[in-house]
C-alpha positions as CSV (number, residue, x, y, z in Angstrom):
1,M,30.4,108.6,141.2
2,F,28.0,105.9,140.3
3,D,24.9,107.2,142.4
4,F,22.8,106.6,139.2
5,L,23.3,102.7,139.7
6,D,20.9,103.2,143.1
7,T,18.1,104.5,140.5
8,Y,18.9,101.9,137.7
9,P,20.2,99.0,139.2
10,W,19.7,96.8,136.0
11,I,22.5,98.7,134.6
12,L,24.9,97.4,136.6
13,P,25.6,94.0,134.9
14,F,26.3,96.0,131.5
15,I,28.8,98.3,133.2
16,I,30.5,95.3,134.7
17,F,30.7,93.4,131.3
18,F,31.8,96.3,129.1
19,G,34.2,97.6,131.7
20,R,35.8,94.2,131.9
21,I,36.1,93.7,128.1
22,C,37.9,97.0,128.0
23,D,40.1,96.1,131.0
24,V,41.1,92.7,129.7
25,T,41.5,93.6,126.1
26,L,44.1,96.3,127.2
27,G,45.7,93.5,129.4
28,T,45.9,91.2,126.6
29,L,47.6,94.1,124.2
30,R,49.9,94.9,127.2
31,I,51.4,91.4,127.5
32,I,51.8,91.1,123.8
33,F,53.7,94.7,124.0
34,V,55.7,93.5,126.7
35,S,56.8,90.2,125.1
36,K,57.9,92.3,121.9
37,G,60.0,94.5,124.1
38,E,57.8,97.6,123.4
39,K,58.9,99.6,126.5
40,Y,56.9,102.8,125.6
41,K,53.8,101.3,124.4
42,A,53.3,98.7,127.3
43,P,53.4,101.1,130.2
44,L,50.7,103.4,128.2
45,V,48.5,100.8,127.6
46,G,49.1,99.5,131.3
47,F,48.2,102.9,132.6
48,F,44.8,102.9,130.9
49,E,44.1,99.2,131.8
50,V,44.5,100.1,135.6
51,F,42.9,103.4,135.3
52,I,39.7,101.4,134.0
53,W,40.0,98.8,136.7
54,I,40.3,101.3,139.4
55,V,37.8,104.0,138.5
56,V,35.2,101.8,136.9
57,I,35.4,98.4,138.0
58,S,36.4,98.6,141.6
59,Q,33.5,101.0,142.4
60,V,31.0,99.2,140.6
61,L,32.1,95.7,141.7
62,G,31.3,97.2,145.5
63,R,27.7,97.1,144.4
64,A,27.5,93.8,142.8
65,N,26.0,91.2,145.2
66,D,24.0,89.0,142.9
67,L,24.6,86.0,140.6
68,V,23.9,88.1,137.5
69,A,26.6,90.6,138.4
70,Y,29.1,87.8,139.1
71,L,28.3,86.2,135.6
72,S,28.7,89.6,133.8
73,Y,32.2,89.7,135.4
74,A,33.2,86.3,134.1
75,A,31.6,86.9,130.6
76,G,33.2,90.2,130.5
77,Y,36.7,88.7,131.3
78,A,36.1,86.0,128.6
79,A,34.8,88.4,126.0
80,G,37.9,90.7,126.8
81,N,40.3,88.1,126.2
82,F,38.7,87.4,122.7
83,V,38.5,90.9,121.8
84,G,42.2,91.6,122.6
85,I,43.2,88.7,120.5
86,L,41.1,89.9,117.3
87,I,42.5,93.5,117.9
88,E,46.0,91.9,118.0
89,Q,45.4,90.1,115.0
90,R,44.1,92.9,113.3
91,I,47.1,95.2,114.0
92,A,49.4,92.4,113.3
93,F,52.2,93.7,115.5
94,G,55.6,92.4,115.2
95,V,58.2,90.8,113.0
96,I,58.2,87.3,111.9
97,L,60.5,84.8,110.1
98,F,58.7,83.0,107.2
99,R,60.5,79.9,106.3
100,V,59.4,77.8,103.1
101,F,60.4,74.3,102.3
102,T,60.0,73.4,98.8
103,Q,61.0,70.6,96.3
104,K,60.8,73.2,93.4
105,D,63.4,75.7,92.4
106,G,64.0,77.8,95.4
107,L,65.8,80.4,93.6
108,E,62.8,80.9,91.4
109,L,60.6,81.5,94.8
110,T,63.2,83.9,96.0
111,K,63.0,86.0,92.8
112,N,59.3,86.0,93.3
113,L,59.2,87.1,96.8
114,N,61.8,89.8,95.9
115,A,59.8,90.9,93.1
116,K,57.0,91.5,95.8
117,G,59.2,93.4,98.2
118,F,60.2,90.5,100.5
119,G,64.0,90.1,100.9
120,S,64.6,86.3,100.9
121,T,67.5,84.1,101.1
122,C,67.6,80.4,99.6
123,I,69.4,77.5,101.0
124,S,69.7,74.3,99.6
125,G,69.4,71.1,101.7
126,Q,68.5,67.3,101.9
127,G,65.1,66.6,103.3
128,A,64.0,63.2,104.7
129,V,62.9,62.1,101.2
130,S,64.6,64.2,98.6
131,K,66.5,67.3,98.0
132,V,64.7,70.7,99.2
133,D,65.4,74.2,99.0
134,V,64.7,76.4,102.2
135,V,63.7,80.0,101.5
136,E,63.7,82.3,104.6
137,S,62.2,85.9,104.6
138,V,62.0,88.3,107.5
139,F,59.2,91.0,107.3
140,N,56.4,92.7,109.3
141,R,53.6,90.5,110.3
142,K,51.0,92.4,108.5
143,F,52.4,91.2,105.4
144,E,52.1,87.4,106.0
145,K,49.0,86.7,104.1
146,D,50.8,88.5,101.0
147,A,53.9,86.1,101.3
148,E,51.6,83.2,101.7
149,A,49.8,83.8,98.5
150,V,53.2,84.3,96.4
151,V,54.4,80.9,98.0
152,R,51.1,79.2,97.3
153,D,51.1,80.5,93.4
154,F,54.5,79.1,93.2
155,D,54.2,75.9,94.9
156,P,50.7,74.8,96.3
157,N,52.4,71.8,98.1
158,A,55.3,73.9,99.7
159,F,55.6,73.6,103.7
160,Y,56.2,76.6,105.5
161,I,56.6,77.7,109.0
162,V,56.3,81.0,110.5
163,E,58.2,82.5,113.8
164,D,57.9,85.5,115.7
165,I,61.1,87.2,116.0
166,R,61.8,90.1,118.7
167,S,63.7,92.3,116.6
168,K,65.6,92.4,113.1
169,Q,68.8,94.2,112.0
170,R,70.4,94.9,108.5
171,G,68.9,93.0,105.5
172,I,66.5,94.0,102.8
173,F,63.0,95.0,104.2
174,G,60.2,96.5,102.0
175,R,59.1,99.9,102.6
176,T,56.5,100.6,105.2
177,S,53.4,102.8,104.8
178,S,54.7,105.3,107.3
179,I,56.4,108.3,106.0
180,F,58.7,108.1,108.8
181,R,60.0,104.6,108.4
182,Y,61.9,103.6,105.3
183,G,63.2,100.2,104.3
184,R,67.0,100.1,103.5
185,P,68.8,97.8,101.7
186,G,71.2,95.6,103.7
187,K,74.8,94.8,103.5
């Protein structure tokens, strides 16, 4: 299958490097899908990950017998992790809990978030130094930057944390860009 490598052996490190990038990138995405409970996406990605490994990498590595090939393998692995993380950040898959602690009026922040399509809840509390309002919102991770902008405009000194959550149920969620999924008002 890779007989051309006998004629052009200098191509081998490139094939190893780029094959490893593809394999590890898919592996990174598969792990993320498994952790999010995506029982249909994870096996599909895993199929292509293993397919690349078996067809390309295993046959090519049978010919690798020098330091350049080994370095290409290691560099492809490292680059594949990097590329996998970049792709995952780009698709911003998942749902997050966005929790804001502010010393300003949390009800006003809740109104601002709601006006931008983020369902949110305000809770009053006592912090270490003074009274605080805690505003919580749950939404798709791809909208995190939009929510951060609303919070920064409202209170540049606000403290916020972001947590990954596995699923959401009931509540007020903004409409998604897909024609097959619609946000629905909560209880």
